[in-house]
N, C-alpha and C positions, 0 to 999 in steps of 0.2 A: 187355493189352500184343499189340506186332503181332508176330504169327510169322513174320511178310519181314524176312528177315532184309537184303537189302537196304534197308528203310524204317529202318531202327535198331532198337536195342530199347527206345529209348524214342518209340517216334512218336505211342506213346496215353497216356504222363505227364501228368499233371494238369499238370505243372508248363510242360511243354511248349505248350498255348493258347493262356496268361499271362503269359510269356515279354517283357516290355516291349519287346523285338526288332518282335513281329507290330503291335500295338498303336504303337510310333512309324512301322515302313514306315504302315502304313493313313492316319496322318494325314499323313504325308507325298506321297502318291499319291495321291489323291480314287478312289475303284471299286477299288483293290488291296486282296485276298483271297489266304488265301496254304489250301490244303487241304493233310495227309498223303496221300502217291499210294501209289495202293491201284495193285494188280492189275492191270485195268483199262488203271488209264495208262499203263504200260510202254509201249506201242504211241507212246501219243501221246513221252513221255520221250523214247522215242530218236528219234524222228524229228526233233525239237526238237535232241540231240542230233546227229542226220546234214547235218542242216542249218548246224546253229557248229562242225562238225570242215571238213565239205565243204569252206565257204569259206574255210578257214588250207593248205585241199589244194590250194585248185582246179591245175585244170594241167595232174591226174593224171585219165587215164581208164581212162571202164570196161570193163572190170569191176573193175581195179587196185582202182579208189576203193572200191567197192562191200566187197570181199575185208579192205584197211585199215578199212574204217571198222570191218567185224564185229568184226574183233583190238582197234583202239582200245576198242571196241563193252564186246566181256566182261573187256579191263583194267581198264573205270575201274566200271565196278561190284563188280568183285573188291577194285581199289582200296580206294570209299567202302567197299568194309563191311569192311575188315583192317586199314589204315588208318586209318580215320573211323570204328568203330564201334558207337556210340555218336552221328551223326549224325543228323539230320533232313531229308527230303528231303519240297520240297512242292510241289507243282505252282502257279505263279502265275497268278492269272485273276485277272480285271479286266473289272468291271462281269461278273463272271459264265462268263465263257470263260477257259478256259488260254491261257495264252501264252506260259508257258515253264517253268524252272523250275528251281528252287536247293539247295542241300545246303547246313545248314549243322553247326557241331559247335560247339555253344552249352556243352555240362555234360561232354564227358570231359578236357578241359585247362583247370584251376583258372586259370592264369596267360593267358588270353588264347582271345580268339572269332577259334576259323577258319574263314574267308567259302573253304568249298571247290568250286564252283559255281555261276555263275547263269547261266542261259543261257535268251533269245529267243531266240522265231520271228522269223526275216528282215524280216518285216511291222511288223514292234512294238521294236524298235531306231528309238531316236531319236525315243523321243514321251513321253521318262521317265521309267517304270518302273526300267532300270540305277538310275539320280543317284538317284532315291525310295531305294530299296533301299541303295546303298552311304552314306549319309547316315545312313540309321534305322541303319545298321550302327555309323557313326562317332558317333550319338548312345550306342545302347549301350553302346557302348566306355565311355564317361564316363560315363551313369551307372550303371553297374558299374564299372568301374577298372578295363577288364581291357582290353590293346590287341588291335584284329584283325588277326589277317592274311591275307588274298590272294592268289592265283598267277594271272596267267595267261600266254599267248602275246605274245612280245615283239614278234609285229605285230598286238595283237588293238588297232582302234580307243580301246578301253577305256581306254587310257592316258592320253589325251588330257585325260580326265575323273575318272580318278581321282587325279594332277594338281592340277586344282585345286579337285577337292576335298581337299589335303594330304596324300591317301597321298604316303609315300615308300620308294624302290627299298630291300630288304635284305636282298635277297641272287639270283643265278639258280643255275636249273638248265639244263644247256641253251637251247632256248627259250624256257623258259618267267623270268619273272621275279616272283618272292615280294618284297610290297605292305605295307606295316605304316603301320596311323593311329594312336602312342599314344594311352591313353586320359587323357584333362584328369584334373589333380592327380598323376599320378605315369606311371612306363609300369615297366612291370615287360616285365626283357627274355622 
């Protein structure tokens, strides 16, 4: 078992590698692979986080932006650990090179799968990785008979993709939009 609380207590769980989501995503995006985040990966994950969040906060001057990002990063990692203690935190690899990360909670809630965060390097957006991951989450929902929930900022361009793929808004929390993809053959509230 992993001792790093930020990779979740199930980081080395044998079911993780065999979870159907991973095979589905690999089949939808040629060259895509996953690896649990290790201690040496956190600077990369932080860099992707900064690029992702920094774009949402464009127009805020440095050093204020840096201070905001530092604070958001600390809150984000603490949130992953406390709100989603069983979440799997993975690097997204494309042909062996890291292109982003994802945080998925597939074990701690029997009634649903939670896509906590999916973030890509800016130069890797628009290449089909996010679409493949979202499609794999949908297929996993159908396979397991459990809906998938995700959240994103109301101004995130991924909204166009999620709408096209059948995700439906089911709540708002400030600027954050909660989306749900109901499992085929039955929806669990």
